[in-house]
DODREN-311524 format. One record per residue (C-alpha): x, y, z; residue number from 1. Coordinates in steps of 0.25 Angstrom, whole numbers, plus 5000, padded with zeros to 4 digits. Layout:
<filos>
FILO   xx   yy   zz pos
FILO    X    Y    Z NUM
...
</filos>
This chain:
<filos>
FILO   xx   yy   zz pos
FILO 5110 4851 5055   1
FILO 5121 4857 5064   2
FILO 5130 4848 5073   3
FILO 5129 4849 5088   4
FILO 5142 4856 5088   5
FILO 5138 4866 5078   6
FILO 5125 4869 5086   7
FILO 5134 4872 5099   8
FILO 5143 4881 5091   9
FILO 5132 4889 5083  10
FILO 5119 4886 5089  11
FILO 5106 4887 5081  12
FILO 5102 4900 5074  13
FILO 5088 4905 5077  14
FILO 5079 4908 5065  15
FILO 5077 4923 5062  16
FILO 5063 4928 5062  17
FILO 5058 4938 5051  18
FILO 5053 4951 5057  19
FILO 5039 4954 5053  20
FILO 5039 4968 5059  21
FILO 5051 4973 5052  22
FILO 5044 4984 5045  23
FILO 5037 4989 5057  24
FILO 5049 4990 5066  25
FILO 5041 4983 5077  26
FILO 5031 4995 5078  27
FILO 5016 4992 5079  28
FILO 5013 5002 5068  29
FILO 5021 5009 5058  30
FILO 5017 5020 5048  31
FILO 5019 5020 5033  32
FILO 5016 5026 5020  33
FILO 5009 5018 5009  34
FILO 5016 5019 4996  35
FILO 5007 5009 4989  36
FILO 4994 5001 4990  37
FILO 4991 4988 4985  38
FILO 4981 4976 4986  39
FILO 4986 4962 4987  40
FILO 4980 4949 4985  41
FILO 4980 4940 4997  42
FILO 4985 4925 4998  43
FILO 4978 4913 4993  44
FILO 4964 4911 4999  45
FILO 4961 4926 5000  46
FILO 4959 4935 4988  47
FILO 4954 4950 4992  48
FILO 4965 4960 4989  49
FILO 4972 4966 5001  50
FILO 4975 4980 5002  51
FILO 4989 4982 5005  52
FILO 4998 4995 5007  53
FILO 5013 4995 5005  54
FILO 5018 5004 5017  55
FILO 5031 5011 5019  56
FILO 5033 5012 5034  57
FILO 5040 5023 5041  58
FILO 5052 5014 5043  59
FILO 5053 5013 5027  60
FILO 5048 4998 5027  61
FILO 5038 4995 5016  62
FILO 5027 4985 5020  63
FILO 5014 4980 5015  64
FILO 5002 4983 5024  65
FILO 4987 4978 5023  66
FILO 4976 4989 5023  67
FILO 4965 4983 5032  68
FILO 4950 4985 5029  69
FILO 4941 4989 5017  70
FILO 4946 5000 5009  71
FILO 4957 5011 5013  72
FILO 4961 5025 5009  73
FILO 4976 5023 5007  74
FILO 4983 5030 4996  75
FILO 4998 5031 4992  76
FILO 5007 5037 5003  77
FILO 4996 5035 5014  78
FILO 5001 5034 5029  79
FILO 4997 5021 5036  80
FILO 5000 5014 5049  81
FILO 5004 5000 5048  82
FILO 5002 4989 5059  83
FILO 5007 4974 5059  84
FILO 4998 4962 5055  85
FILO 5000 4954 5042  86
FILO 4989 4951 5032  87
FILO 4989 4936 5031  88
FILO 4985 4934 5016  89
FILO 4994 4945 5011  90
FILO 5009 4941 5010  91
FILO 5018 4952 5015  92
FILO 5008 4961 5022  93
FILO 5012 4961 5036  94
FILO 5005 4974 5041  95
FILO 4992 4982 5041  96
FILO 4988 4997 5039  97
FILO 4981 5003 5051  98
FILO 4968 5009 5047  99
FILO 4963 5022 5052 100
FILO 4978 5028 5054 101
FILO 4986 5037 5046 102
FILO 4980 5038 5031 103
FILO 4973 5024 5031 104
FILO 4959 5027 5036 105
FILO 4950 5018 5044 106
FILO 4938 5010 5038 107
FILO 4925 5019 5040 108
FILO 4912 5012 5045 109
FILO 4919 5000 5050 110
FILO 4912 4994 5062 111
FILO 4920 4982 5066 112
FILO 4935 4981 5069 113
FILO 4936 4996 5068 114
FILO 4949 4998 5075 115
FILO 4956 4989 5065 116
FILO 4951 4998 5053 117
FILO 4952 5012 5060 118
FILO 4937 5014 5059 119
FILO 4930 5024 5068 120
FILO 4919 5020 5078 121
FILO 4905 5021 5072 122
FILO 4896 5032 5078 123
FILO 4885 5024 5085 124
FILO 4870 5029 5082 125
</filos>
């Protein structure tokens, strides 16, 4: 506990916050190359394997990004676009791949939430 005299001389130091957007350079999206693909098991109450891609961004940062939706066509060295948004049950995964952009195809025949999965509008009869 500092004395009053020490507080007058030095003051209190503010806590530094960690920067969550360090890899994205404050950009809304970032392009990257996928060197490898993995599945990871989530935290405690959940159990289904999550599809995760390790992505090397255009600014040379390596991050883990979640691939949303059922199934994907990513292979080694595919180009992907990354957006923010963490996956609550996967530690260390703080971004998502955007479907329907670059090499990551959208989900065909998806009717609901199409904009989130890069699906085209179905042709009405």
